[in-house]
ZAMIPA-286400 format. One record per residue: residue number from 0; residue in three letters; x, y, z of N, C-alpha, C, CB in turn. Coordinates in steps of 0.05 Angstrom, whole numbers, plus 5000, padded with zeros to 4 digits. Glycine has a CB too. Layout:
! ZAMIPA-286400
NUM ala X Y Z X Y Z X Y Z X Y Z
...
//
This chain:
! ZAMIPA-286400
0 met 6692 8696 0625 6676 8702 0652 6700 8689 0671 6641 8687 0655
1 ala 6711 8669 0659 6734 8665 0677 6751 8675 0679 6742 8650 0678
2 arg 6771 8691 0666 6795 8707 0660 6786 8732 0673 6803 8710 0627
3 thr 6756 8741 0679 6749 8765 0691 6758 8763 0722 6719 8769 0687
4 leu 6738 8739 0735 6741 8730 0756 6765 8719 0766 6726 8717 0758
5 leu 6786 8708 0750 6813 8713 0763 6832 8737 0762 6827 8695 0754
6 thr 6825 8748 0751 6837 8777 0753 6818 8802 0777 6836 8790 0717
7 ile 6797 8790 0781 6785 8805 0810 6796 8793 0839 6749 8801 0812
8 leu 6798 8765 0835 6808 8748 0860 6841 8753 0858 6799 8713 0857
9 ala 6853 8759 0836 6883 8760 0849 6887 8789 0856 6908 8750 0828
10 ala 6873 8809 0843 6873 8842 0855 6864 8837 0883 6850 8867 0837
11 ala 6846 8816 0892 6836 8818 0922 6853 8809 0942 6812 8803 0926
12 val 6871 8786 0935 6893 8779 0944 6915 8795 0950 6899 8765 0930
13 val 6925 8808 0934 6949 8830 0930 6944 8848 0945 6952 8842 0904
14 ala 6918 8862 0935 6910 8890 0948 6888 8886 0984 6885 8908 0917
15 gly 6884 8858 0985 6866 8861 0999 6834 8873 0999 6877 8869 1011
16 leu 6830 8877 0973 6796 8881 0972 6781 8870 0981 6785 8881 0954
17 ala 6758 8879 0983 6741 8863 0991 6714 8858 0966 6734 8874 1019
18 leu 6713 8833 0963 6690 8823 0947 6668 8827 0962 6691 8794 0939
19 pro 6647 8825 0942 6614 8835 0960 6608 8805 0969 6581 8852 0936
20 gly 6599 8807 0997 6592 8790 1012 6568 8774 0998 6587 8803 1039
21 gly 6564 8749 1014 6531 8731 1003 6506 8744 1019 6530 8690 1014
22 ala 6483 8743 1010 6469 8758 1025 6461 8731 1049 6443 8774 1007
23 ala 6469 8720 1042 6455 8689 1062 6481 8684 1076 6442 8653 1039
24 asp 6506 8702 1084 6524 8693 1101 6513 8681 1124 6542 8713 1106
25 leu 6528 8669 1136 6523 8667 1169 6533 8688 1186 6536 8643 1181
26 glu 6516 8696 1202 6518 8717 1217 6544 8716 1237 6492 8717 1231
27 gly 6559 8737 1238 6583 8740 1245 6614 8731 1233 6579 8730 1265
28 ala 6605 8709 1208 6624 8707 1196 6638 8727 1182 6619 8693 1184
29 ala 6659 8727 1168 6674 8747 1145 6698 8725 1131 6693 8781 1165
30 asp 6706 8745 1112 6727 8733 1089 6753 8738 1109 6729 8753 1053
31 his 6770 8722 1106 6794 8726 1108 6810 8757 1103 6801 8707 1093
32 pro 6819 8775 1112 6829 8794 1106 6846 8790 1080 6841 8802 1127
33 ala 6865 8773 1086 6884 8763 1064 6877 8754 1036 6897 8742 1075
34 ile 6850 8737 1040 6845 8719 1018 6817 8720 1013 6854 8691 1025
35 gln 6808 8738 0993 6775 8735 0993 6760 8724 0980 6763 8752 0989
36 arg 6735 8727 0983 6716 8699 0968 6717 8700 0939 6680 8701 0974
37 tyr 6703 8680 0933 6702 8676 0898 6675 8693 0894 6698 8636 0885
38 pro 6674 8705 0871 6650 8722 0871 6622 8709 0871 6651 8739 0847
39 asp 6606 8723 0889 6580 8714 0895 6573 8687 0911 6569 8711 0870
40 ala 6601 8675 0923 6596 8658 0951 6591 8662 0967 6607 8649 0961
41 glu 6576 8649 0984 6560 8658 1008 6578 8637 1034 6520 8652 1003
42 ile 6578 8652 1054 6590 8637 1081 6566 8614 1093 6597 8663 1108
43 val 6577 8594 1099 6560 8579 1105 6567 8567 1136 6558 8559 1082
44 arg 6591 8562 1141 6599 8557 1165 6622 8579 1172 6609 8527 1166
45 tyr 6635 8575 1197 6660 8600 1194 6665 8585 1224 6652 8645 1190
46 gln 6692 8588 1229 6706 8581 1257 6732 8604 1254 6719 8541 1259
47 leu 6740 8610 1277 6762 8626 1284 6779 8617 1312 6751 8655 1287
48 glu 6804 8606 1310 6819 8607 1337 6837 8622 1333 6829 8583 1348
49 asp 6845 8637 1358 6868 8655 1354 6893 8643 1364 6863 8681 1368
50 phe 6897 8615 1377 6916 8606 1377 6910 8579 1376 6930 8614 1394
51 thr 6917 8560 1355 6913 8530 1365 6934 8513 1340 6873 8518 1365
52 asp 6932 8482 1349 6948 8470 1323 6927 8459 1300 6967 8443 1333
53 thr 6938 8452 1278 6919 8439 1254 6946 8426 1243 6898 8465 1228
54 his 6932 8413 1222 6950 8399 1209 6936 8401 1177 6954 8368 1223
55 leu 6955 8407 1159 6939 8414 1123 6950 8391 1116 6949 8446 1099
56 leu 6943 8378 1098 6954 8353 1076 6973 8370 1058 6927 8336 1055
57 val 6997 8361 1047 7010 8368 1029 7024 8346 1019 7025 8388 1037
58 glu 7005 8323 1021 7011 8299 1002 6981 8282 1000 7037 8278 1015
59 pro 6978 8270 0977 6960 8246 0975 6952 8233 1002 6975 8224 0958
60 ala 6927 8226 1012 6917 8208 1032 6919 8182 1020 6891 8214 1041
61 ser 6938 8158 1033 6939 8135 1031 6920 8118 1050 6963 8132 1032
62 ala 6924 8125 1072 6906 8105 1094 6878 8117 1092 6918 8106 1130
63 tyr 6856 8092 1098 6835 8100 1097 6834 8107 1134 6815 8078 1080
64 gly 6803 8123 1148 6807 8126 1173 6809 8153 1181 6826 8114 1180
65 gly 6814 8174 1164 6810 8199 1170 6838 8216 1174 6792 8200 1194
66 leu 6840 8247 1182 6868 8252 1185 6886 8239 1205 6869 8275 1189
67 ser 6879 8225 1225 6896 8215 1244 6912 8194 1231 6881 8206 1268
68 lys 6901 8179 1218 6920 8158 1197 6936 8171 1180 6905 8140 1177
69 asn 6938 8195 1170 6949 8205 1152 6966 8228 1159 6932 8210 1135
70 leu 6982 8234 1184 6991 8255 1191 7015 8252 1179 6990 8262 1216
71 asp 7030 8232 1170 7055 8228 1157 7053 8246 1128 7061 8195 1153
72 his 7030 8253 1117 7025 8270 1094 7016 8294 1098 7007 8259 1078
73 ala 7015 8304 1123 7011 8330 1137 7035 8343 1144 6995 8327 1160
74 arg 7024 8369 1148 7041 8388 1156 7029 8403 1178 7050 8405 1136
75 ala 7039 8404 1207 7030 8406 1233 7040 8442 1231 7046 8381 1259
76 leu 7021 8450 1241 7027 8479 1240 7008 8493 1267 7015 8492 1205
77 glu 7018 8506 1276 6999 8526 1299 6993 8557 1297 7014 8525 1328
78 gly 6975 8575 1310 6980 8599 1305 6946 8605 1305 7001 8605 1278
79 arg 6939 8631 1291 6915 8632 1283 6908 8622 1260 6906 8652 1284
80 val 6880 8607 1266 6867 8589 1249 6843 8597 1239 6863 8566 1261
81 thr 6832 8604 1216 6806 8612 1198 6801 8594 1185 6806 8633 1180
82 arg 6777 8580 1190 6767 8558 1171 6736 8570 1166 6767 8524 1187
83 ile 6728 8569 1142 6708 8586 1126 6693 8567 1102 6725 8612 1111
84 val 6673 8556 1107 6658 8547 1085 6642 8554 1068 6650 8536 1089
85 tyr 6646 8561 1045 6631 8574 1019 6615 8556 1004 6649 8585 0999
86 arg 6589 8567 0999 6570 8554 0981 6577 8575 0957 6536 8552 0992
87 met 6586 8561 0936 6595 8572 0912 6573 8576 0898 6614 8557 0898
88 pro 6572 8602 0875 6549 8606 0862 6539 8582 0836 6554 8636 0852
89 pro 6518 8586 0831 6503 8562 0811 6523 8555 0791 6474 8573 0793
90 glu 6523 8535 0769 6538 8529 0750 6568 8533 0748 6527 8540 0734
91 arg 6580 8534 0773 6604 8534 0774 6625 8505 0774 6605 8549 0795
92 ser 6645 8504 0767 6662 8474 0769 6681 8482 0788 6679 8462 0739
93 thr 6687 8454 0802 6709 8455 0819 6734 8461 0808 6712 8432 0831
94 leu 6746 8459 0776 6764 8468 0770 6770 8498 0761 6769 8453 0759
95 glu 6745 8507 0761 6744 8536 0755 6750 8560 0779 6716 8540 0744
96 ile 6738 8543 0805 6735 8555 0823 6772 8559 0840 6710 8540 0838
97 leu 6779 8529 0832 6813 8526 0845 6825 8541 0829 6830 8496 0844
98 arg 6821 8542 0806 6836 8565 0785 6844 8588 0792 6821 8572 0765
99 asn 6819 8592 0799 6812 8626 0812 6834 8630 0832 6778 8630 0832
100 tyr 6824 8618 0848 6845 8615 0877 6877 8619 0876 6843 8584 0890
101 glu 6879 8594 0854 6907 8585 0853 6923 8607 0840 6911 8558 0837
102 gln 6911 8620 0818 6919 8638 0807 6921 8667 0823 6903 8638 0786
103 gly 6901 8670 0838 6902 8697 0853 6928 8690 0873 6870 8705 0872
104 leu 6930 8663 0891 6942 8661 0909 6976 8671 0899 6935 8633 0921
105 ala 6981 8661 0875 7000 8665 0863 7012 8695 0855 6994 8652 0846
106 ala 6991 8708 0849 6986 8740 0845 6996 8748 0877 6947 8750 0836
107 gly 6991 8746 0894 6996 8753 0920 7020 8745 0929 6978 8745 0935
108 gly 7036 8724 0918 7063 8717 0928 7062 8690 0938 7074 8737 0949
109 phe 7040 8671 0941 7045 8648 0958 7056 8628 0938 7018 8637 0974
110 glu 7073 8613 0957 7085 8590 0938 7064 8565 0940 7120 8580 0948
111 leu 7057 8551 0921 7040 8537 0916 7057 8506 0930 7031 8540 0884
112 leu 7046 8490 0949 7061 8474 0958 7051 8443 0954 7064 8482 0983
113 phe 7028 8437 0944 7012 8412 0931 6986 8420 0925 7009 8387 0948
114 thr 6983 8406 0896 6951 8413 0893 6948 8380 0877 6942 8449 0869
115 cys 6919 8376 0886 6907 8347 0867 6880 8347 0859 6908 8320 0883
116 ala 6867 8325 0850 6839 8332 0840 6834 8296 0847 6835 8347 0799
117 asn 6811 8289 0854 6796 8268 0845 6812 8244 0856 6792 8269 0813
118 glu 6818 8228 0842 6833 8195 0853 6862 8205 0860 6835 8165 0825
119 ala 6870 8231 0849 6901 8227 0852 6909 8236 0877 6919 8242 0830
120 cys 6885 8249 0895 6886 8260 0917 6888 8236 0944 6862 8278 0917
121 gly 6870 8218 0930 6873 8189 0949 6849 8184 0951 6889 8188 0979
122 gly 6830 8195 0929 6792 8186 0934 6789 8194 0959 6780 8150 0932
123 arg 6760 8161 0965 6757 8175 0987 6770 8180 1016 6738 8169 0990
124 asn 6795 8163 1015 6811 8171 1035 6819 8201 1043 6832 8158 1028
125 phe 6823 8217 1018 6834 8243 1026 6805 8253 1031 6853 8260 1003
126 asn 6775 8253 1016 6756 8260 1030 6751 8262 1059 6741 8249 1022
127 his 6762 8236 1069 6755 8237 1105 6775 8255 1116 6758 8203 1124
128 ala 6799 8253 1099 6825 8265 1121 6822 8299 1118 6864 8253 1107
129 ala 6817 8301 1095 6820 8339 1089 6805 8357 1110 6805 8350 1056
130 ile 6783 8354 1110 6769 8368 1133 6754 8356 1152 6755 8384 1126
131 pro 6743 8367 1175 6729 8343 1200 6701 8339 1177 6718 8362 1244
132 tyr 6689 8320 1185 6665 8317 1174 6642 8336 1171 6658 8300 1184
133 ser 6630 8337 1151 6605 8363 1146 6589 8344 1124 6620 8402 1130
134 thr 6562 8351 1121 6544 8345 1099 6549 8356 1075 6520 8351 1104
135 glu 6564 8376 1073 6566 8394 1051 6594 8371 1038 6573 8434 1062
136 phe 6611 8362 1055 6635 8345 1039 6635 8316 1036 6660 8349 1052
137 ala 6619 8308 1061 6629 8277 1064 6616 8263 1044 6622 8263 1092
138 glu 6630 8249 1031 6628 8225 1015 6630 8241 0980 6595 8206 1024
139 asn 6634 8262 0978 6632 8275 0959 6664 8275 0945 6620 8300 0967
140 tyr 6670 8253 0935 6702 8248 0931 6708 8244 0902 6712 8221 0947
141 lys 6685 8247 0884 6688 8235 0860 6697 8262 0844 6660 8219 0849
142 asp 6685 8283 0851 6695 8315 0841 6706 8335 0864 6667 8333 0827
143 gln 6728 8318 0871 6749 8336 0891 6779 8351 0878 6760 8312 0917
144 arg 6785 8378 0893 6801 8394 0882 6815 8401 0909 6788 8417 0865
145 tyr 6839 8408 0908 6854 8414 0936 6876 8427 0931 6863 8391 0953
146 leu 6880 8453 0938 6905 8461 0936 6919 8470 0973 6901 8489 0913
147 val 6941 8468 0973 6958 8489 0999 6979 8504 0993 6971 8474 1023
148 ala 6981 8528 0996 7001 8550 0988 7016 8558 1015 6985 8576 0974
149 arg 7037 8572 1011 7045 8591 1034 7064 8609 1026 7058 8577 1057
150 leu 7051 8632 1043 7059 8665 1038 7079 8670 1061 7032 8688 1040
151 ala 7106 8666 1053 7126 8675 1071 7124 8706 1091 7150 8675 1052
152 arg 7124 8707 1110 7129 8733 1122 7142 8734 1141 7111 8746 1128
153 pro 7176 8739 1150 7193 8729 1165 7187 8746 1185 7220 8727 1157
154 glu 7175 8769 1185 7171 8779 1210 7143 8781 1223 7182 8802 1210
155 glu 7124 8769 1210 7100 8772 1220 7086 8739 1224 7084 8794 1199
156 gly 7107 8718 1214 7100 8689 1216 7086 8685 1192 7082 8680 1242
157 asp 7090 8665 1174 7085 8657 1157 7050 8652 1152 7103 8638 1157
158 leu 7042 8650 1123 7009 8644 1120 7006 8627 1106 6991 8662 1109
159 tyr 6997 8601 1115 6985 8581 1095 6958 8581 1094 6993 8552 1100
160 ala 6947 8576 1069 6920 8576 1058 6917 8543 1049 6917 8601 1031
161 ala 6895 8534 1051 6890 8511 1045 6857 8514 1033 6898 8493 1070
162 leu 6853 8501 1005 6827 8505 0998 6821 8477 0984 6822 8531 0979
163 tyr 6800 8471 0994 6784 8442 0988 6758 8442 0972 6775 8429 1016
164 val 6755 8438 0954 6731 8438 0938 6719 8411 0922 6737 8459 0917
165 val 6694 8405 0930 6679 8381 0924 6653 8391 0905 6670 8367 0954
166 arg 6644 8376 0886 6620 8383 0882 6605 8364 0896 6615 8385 0855
167 asn 6578 8375 0907 6563 8362 0927 6543 8344 0910 6547 8385 0947
168 thr 6543 8317 0907 6529 8302 0889 6507 8279 0908 6553 8287 0870
169 ala 6515 8284 0929 6497 8275 0953 6475 8292 0963 6513 8272 0974
170 gly 6472 8315 0963 6450 8336 0973 6429 8334 0947 6464 8374 0979
171 gly 6402 8343 0956 6388 8351 0943 6380 8378 0936 6376 8341 0948
172 gly 6353 8383 0921 6344 8412 0923 6370 8434 0914 6333 8419 0957
173 ala 6363 8454 0923 6387 8467 0916 6418 8465 0917 6384 8484 0924
174 asp 6419 8445 0932 6443 8439 0937 6450 8420 0919 6447 8432 0962
175 lys 6437 8407 0898 6445 8384 0890 6465 8388 0863 6419 8367 0886
176 asp 6489 8381 0864 6508 8392 0844 6518 8417 0849 6497 8393 0820
177 arg 6518 8427 0870 6536 8452 0875 6563 8453 0887 6522 8468 0890
178 val 6574 8462 0891 6600 8460 0900 6602 8481 0922 6620 8463 0877
179 tyr 6622 8464 0934 6621 8477 0964 6656 8483 0962 6608 8451 0995
180 gly 6665 8499 0983 6697 8509 0982 6698 8502 1009 6707 8545 0974
181 his 6725 8495 1023 6727 8496 1056 6761 8511 1046 6724 8455 1080
182 leu 6759 8537 1064 6788 8550 1058 6791 8549 1091 6790 8585 1039
183 glu 6817 8543 1096 6837 8546 1125 6856 8561 1119 6850 8521 1138
184 val 6854 8578 1130 6878 8598 1133 6888 8595 1163 6868 8633 1126
185 val 6923 8585 1160 6937 8592 1185 6959 8613 1191 6947 8571 1192
186 glu 6952 8630 1204 6975 8649 1210 6993 8642 1229 6966 8673 1219
187 leu 7017 8634 1229 7041 8623 1244 7049 8643 1263 7066 8616 1224
188 thr 7052 8637 1278 7065 8653 1308 7093 8649 1298 7059 8635 1343
189 pro 7110 8678 1301 7136 8675 1300 7152 8660 1324 7145 8700 1298
190 met 7172 8642 1313 7190 8621 1335 7203 8644 1351 7217 8597 1318
191 ala 7206 8637 1377 7218 8655 1390 7251 8648 1386 7206 8656 1419
192 ala 7264 8666 1381 7297 8657 1378 7313 8666 1398 7310 8668 1353
193 gly 7335 8651 1395 7350 8656 1417 7346 8652 1443 7354 8675 1418
194 leu 7339 8623 1452 7326 8612 1474 7348 8610 1484 7308 8589 1473
195 val 7370 8599 1488 7396 8587 1507 7417 8598 1480 7397 8542 1518
196 thr 7439 8609 1489 7463 8619 1476 7492 8602 1495 7462 8658 1477
197 val 7499 8583 1472 7518 8570 1485 7547 8582 1472 7512 8540 1482
198 asp 7567 8585 1490 7592 8589 1475 7614 8566 1473 7605 8612 1486
199 ala 7634 8568 1461 7647 8545 1463 7661 8537 1483 7660 8544 1447
200 ala 7667 8557 1506 7673 8541 1533 7649 8528 1548 7687 8561 1554
201 ala 7622 8543 1544 7611 8528 1555 7604 8490 1543 7592 8547 1559
202 met 7603 8498 1521 7601 8475 1507 7617 8449 1524 7613 8481 1478
203 ala 7641 8456 1520 7663 8449 1533 7659 8441 1564 7680 8471 1530
204 glu 7651 8451 1576 7640 8447 1599 7624 8428 1604 7629 8463 1605
205 gly 7595 8427 1592 7577 8411 1586 7586 8388 1575 7562 8422 1572
206 leu 7603 8379 1558 7612 8361 1545 7627 8339 1571 7631 8377 1521
207 glu 7647 8353 1584 7660 8343 1602 7645 8332 1631 7679 8363 1606
208 ala 7621 8351 1638 7607 8341 1658 7580 8321 1646 7598 8367 1676
209 glu 7571 8321 1629 7551 8306 1617 7555 8286 1602 7538 8317 1606
210 gly 7573 8299 1580 7579 8275 1558 7560 8294 1537 7566 8235 1567
211 arg 7544 8313 1530 7532 8323 1518 7528 8356 1520 7515 8308 1521
212 val 7513 8361 1505 7507 8397 1505 7483 8406 1486 7536 8415 1492
213 ala 7459 8415 1498 7443 8416 1478 7439 8447 1462 7419 8404 1490
214 leu 7438 8450 1438 7445 8482 1428 7412 8488 1415 7478 8485 1399
215 tyr 7407 8509 1425 7382 8524 1416 7384 8551 1399 7367 8531 1439
216 asn 7409 8548 1387 7408 8579 1376 7423 8569 1347 7429 8607 1399
217 ile 7412 8541 1335 7414 8539 1306 7393 8534 1302 7430 8524 1294
218 phe 7391 8544 1273 7362 8553 1266 7359 8542 1240 7355 8584 1266
219 phe 7327 8528 1231 7327 8523 1204 7293 8528 1198 7341 8491 1199
220 gly 7287 8535 1173 7266 8531 1160 7247 8515 1172 7272 8521 1138
221 phe 7216 8523 1181 7198 8506 1179 7197 8487 1162 7181 8515 1177
222 asp 7196 8462 1176 7201 8434 1161 7218 8430 1143 7182 8425 1148
223 ser 7243 8446 1146 7262 8449 1125 7292 8437 1144 7262 8486 1113
224 ala 7313 8430 1123 7336 8424 1143 7354 8444 1128 7347 8390 1146
225 glu 7346 8472 1112 7366 8489 1106 7370 8511 1136 7356 8505 1076
226 leu 7401 8507 1141 7405 8527 1160 7400 8558 1152 7431 8524 1169
227 glu 7381 8569 1182 7381 8593 1174 7408 8619 1184 7354 8599 1183
228 pro 7410 8642 1170 7426 8656 1175 7441 8656 1198 7417 8672 1171
229 asp 7420 8656 1223 7421 8671 1246 7444 8644 1265 7383 8680 1259
230 ser 7437 8620 1243 7455 8601 1258 7483 8605 1259 7452 8577 1247
231 ala 7497 8628 1248 7524 8631 1239 7538 8631 1266 7530 8658 1220
232 pro 7530 8647 1288 7546 8646 1310 7548 8625 1327 7541 8663 1322
233 ala 7529 8609 1322 7527 8578 1339 7547 8556 1321 7487 8563 1339
234 leu 7551 8564 1295 7565 8551 1285 7599 8558 1288 7553 8551 1260
235 gln 7598 8580 1290 7630 8590 1291 7637 8579 1319 7635 8627 1289
236 glu 7616 8580 1339 7627 8568 1367 7633 8540 1364 7606 8571 1392
237 ile 7618 8522 1355 7624 8497 1358 7647 8494 1342 7603 8479 1352
238 ala 7655 8503 1320 7684 8507 1308 7705 8516 1322 7684 8524 1288
239 arg 7703 8529 1339 7728 8537 1364 7725 8516 1383 7725 8568 1381
240 leu 7707 8508 1386 7706 8483 1408 7721 8459 1395 7672 8471 1416
241 leu 7717 8452 1370 7731 8428 1357 7760 8440 1354 7716 8417 1325
242 ala 7770 8464 1349 7786 8472 1343 7812 8476 1367 7774 8490 1332
243 asp 7795 8475 1393 7811 8484 1417 7815 8452 1425 7794 8506 1441
244 gln 7803 8430 1419 7796 8407 1427 7810 8388 1396 7758 8408 1435
245 pro 7832 8382 1386 7840 8372 1369 7833 8345 1366 7861 8378 1369
246 asp 7833 8333 1393 7821 8304 1392 7799 8294 1398 7832 8289 1404
247 leu 7777 8315 1406 7753 8312 1404 7734 8299 1372 7747 8338 1413
248 glu 7720 8290 1375 7705 8273 1358 7672 8270 1376 7724 8240 1355
249 val 7653 8285 1351 7628 8288 1365 7604 8272 1345 7622 8323 1369
250 leu 7582 8265 1364 7558 8264 1343 7540 8288 1343 7538 8240 1348
251 ile 7528 8297 1319 7517 8321 1316 7485 8303 1311 7533 8343 1288
252 val 7472 8313 1332 7441 8296 1339 7421 8319 1334 7436 8281 1376
253 gly 7409 8315 1312 7377 8327 1308 7359 8319 1326 7363 8319 1284
254 his 7346 8338 1339 7324 8328 1357 7301 8345 1345 7330 8333 1393
255 thr 7273 8335 1339 7248 8350 1341 7226 8354 1358 7237 8344 1325
256 asp 7204 8366 1354 7181 8359 1374 7159 8340 1359 7165 8387 1384
257 gly 7141 8335 1378 7127 8316 1371 7102 8316 1347 7119 8310 1393
258 gln 7103 8338 1332 7090 8342 1316 7086 8322 1285 7097 8365 1314
259 gly 7065 8313 1275 7076 8295 1255 7086 8268 1260 7095 8307 1246
260 gly 7086 8258 1237 7096 8223 1239 7123 8216 1249 7096 8208 1208
261 leu 7137 8196 1261 7158 8191 1271 7171 8184 1249 7157 8175 1290
262 asp 7165 8174 1221 7187 8170 1205 7198 8201 1198 7180 8151 1179
263 tyr 7173 8216 1191 7182 8246 1175 7202 8257 1194 7155 8270 1170
264 asn 7200 8251 1224 7213 8274 1236 7237 8255 1237 7200 8289 1265
265 leu 7239 8233 1240 7265 8221 1236 7282 8232 1217 7262 8196 1229
266 glu 7276 8229 1194 7282 8237 1167 7293 8265 1172 7256 8236 1147
267 leu 7279 8283 1179 7277 8311 1180 7300 8316 1201 7246 8321 1188
268 ser 7304 8308 1222 7320 8308 1245 7350 8298 1231 7307 8286 1270
269 arg 7351 8276 1218 7377 8269 1198 7387 8287 1183 7373 8250 1179
270 lys 7375 8300 1171 7381 8320 1148 7389 8345 1160 7357 8325 1130
271 arg 7380 8356 1189 7385 8378 1193 7419 8375 1210 7357 8390 1209
272 ala 7414 8352 1221 7445 8341 1228 7465 8342 1216 7449 8318 1230
273 ala 7464 8328 1190 7480 8328 1166 7479 8359 1154 7469 8304 1144
274 ala 7461 8372 1157 7461 8397 1147 7487 8416 1164 7429 8408 1150
275 val 7486 8415 1186 7500 8427 1208 7531 8418 1209 7486 8420 1235
276 ala 7532 8390 1198 7560 8380 1200 7575 8389 1174 7560 8346 1204
277 ala 7559 8392 1152 7566 8398 1122 7571 8425 1129 7543 8393 1098
278 ala 7554 8445 1142 7573 8474 1139 7599 8476 1153 7557 8500 1152
279 leu 7594 8462 1178 7622 8467 1198 7645 8454 1174 7621 8443 1235
280 ala 7639 8436 1158 7667 8420 1141 7669 8451 1125 7658 8382 1115
281 ala 7647 8452 1112 7646 8475 1078 7657 8502 1091 7604 8484 1060
282 glu 7651 8508 1108 7654 8540 1129 7674 8551 1137 7643 8540 1154
283 his 7676 8523 1156 7707 8531 1180 7724 8504 1182 7696 8540 1221
284 gly 7725 8494 1153 7743 8475 1153 7744 8453 1171 7762 8485 1153
285 val 7722 8444 1190 7731 8416 1203 7727 8400 1189 7723 8408 1225
286 ala 7746 8373 1200 7749 8354 1182 7723 8342 1185 7773 8335 1187
287 ala 7713 8330 1169 7691 8312 1165 7694 8285 1184 7692 8304 1134
288 gly 7708 8270 1184 7716 8256 1198 7703 8254 1230 7740 8261 1195
289 arg 7711 8283 1239 7710 8284 1270 7679 8288 1277 7730 8311 1283
290 met 7661 8288 1259 7628 8296 1263 7619 8272 1252 7614 8325 1247
291 thr 7597 8263 1269 7582 8239 1254 7549 8249 1257 7588 8204 1272
292 pro 7530 8255 1237 7503 8266 1239 7488 8243 1247 7493 8279 1212
293 ala 7467 8252 1258 7453 8232 1268 7427 8247 1273 7467 8218 1293
294 gly 7396 8228 1267 7379 8239 1278 7354 8218 1293 7371 8256 1258
295 val 7344 8232 1315 7322 8218 1326 7294 8226 1336 7331 8206 1344
296 gly 7288 8249 1318 7263 8255 1309 7251 8261 1341 7249 8227 1288
297 phe 7232 8255 1343 7226 8263 1376 7225 8242 1400 7197 8276 1378
298 leu 7244 8225 1394 7245 8198 1404 7257 8211 1439 7270 8173 1381
299 ala 7270 8229 1441 7288 8242 1466 7276 8263 1478 7317 8252 1459
300 pro 7252 8272 1477 7245 8294 1486 7254 8300 1520 7215 8294 1481
301 val 7255 8330 1517 7270 8341 1541 7245 8358 1561 7298 8364 1528
302 ala 7220 8356 1550 7200 8373 1563 7171 8364 1537 7213 8414 1566
303 thr 7151 8368 1558 7130 8359 1537 7121 8373 1510 7107 8358 1550
304 asn 7106 8360 1492 7102 8367 1470 7078 8374 1472 7108 8351 1454
305 arg 7060 8378 1492 7035 8388 1490 7029 8424 1494 7022 8371 1511
306 thr 7059 8440 1496 7062 8463 1492 7083 8472 1477 7061 8472 1511
307 glu 7072 8503 1467 7101 8507 1455 7121 8514 1465 7104 8519 1439
308 gln 7121 8518 1484 7143 8517 1505 7159 8493 1506 7132 8521 1532
309 gly 7143 8476 1509 7162 8449 1513 7171 8437 1479 7139 8421 1534
310 arg 7147 8450 1463 7160 8437 1440 7190 8451 1427 7136 8437 1418
311 ala 7186 8481 1437 7213 8494 1430 7239 8481 1442 7213 8523 1439
312 leu 7234 8470 1470 7261 8459 1476 7264 8435 1473 7271 8463 1497
313 asn 7245 8421 1456 7249 8391 1445 7262 8395 1416 7216 8372 1443
314 arg 7261 8423 1400 7273 8424 1378 7293 8435 1380 7261 8431 1361
315 arg 7316 8422 1378 7346 8429 1386 7364 8408 1368 7352 8424 1423
316 val 7387 8415 1371 7416 8407 1358 7430 8397 1389 7436 8439 1340
317 glu 7440 8377 1391 7458 8366 1408 7488 8350 1404 7444 8352 1419
318 leu 7508 8362 1422 7540 8352 1407 7544 8333 1426 7569 8376 1404
319 val 7551 8315 1423 7551 8285 1450 7581 8275 1441 7519 8250 1443
320 asp 7599 8275 1459 7617 8265 1468 7615 8232 1470 7620 8277 1490
321 tyr 7623 8219 1448 7615 8186 1454 7646 8172 1460 7597 8169 1419
322 arg 7664 8181 1466 7687 8172 1469 7685 8153 1498 7708 8198 1468
//
């Protein structure tokens, strides 16, 4: 039976096939078109927001007090968010359900980012942080399982899926020992590229006038310090600037937006700055001693972090002439 269900779900994820809806589905609710339900599950809660922000846990929860106390262990995302709570069919285990989704997502091209079970998730701390409070999930952490996965979609925006399943040992009647699943699907909005283009001459003017210049045409993967290919023209212009001014030494400073924890963003910004310096040295022959990479996370914003436009301005790399 388990193997058959895996095959059905995997096919649904890949092809967008519709599995039968439950007779007791909440009115107006529907499966996400990319990730179909476990067979015979029923939708009991449903929420769709066209554009909002959310956090998906990608590590065990270490702190008591809910998601706000565990943001360092979560990935900040924004875009179209679908949240669905499924009441699973009787006599199914949390493991069977999680494995079905895990294999179905893998068959659909998703990369598994994190998975955990029971105390390894963080026990009660994770239960309080994984999803908003609801009677189906609250305090049911003795048998809990979780996964989060990502489907890379460069043109449309990446797709994230997080599934949290628990056995409801606190409920009574038909809900006693019934498994519930919370599926959250986030469709990212692709980042607008090329906000500002700065050539070597403009960089030189900025450094002369203000001692610093902000660059917005150096691109990284989401939550990554890996340079995107579209960064090549900006790196070429930085190399030209340094070739034109052989005595110039610069700080290369990474900046992030305000989403996520401070320590996490400090480290991410440091890694991004180091990646720029490494690429300039390896690909353009710039002497490493002329560049000092550093990262300040979100400690030096140039705009509000309350809007996507402001956050886009805060995500930048700066050259600083510290002479």
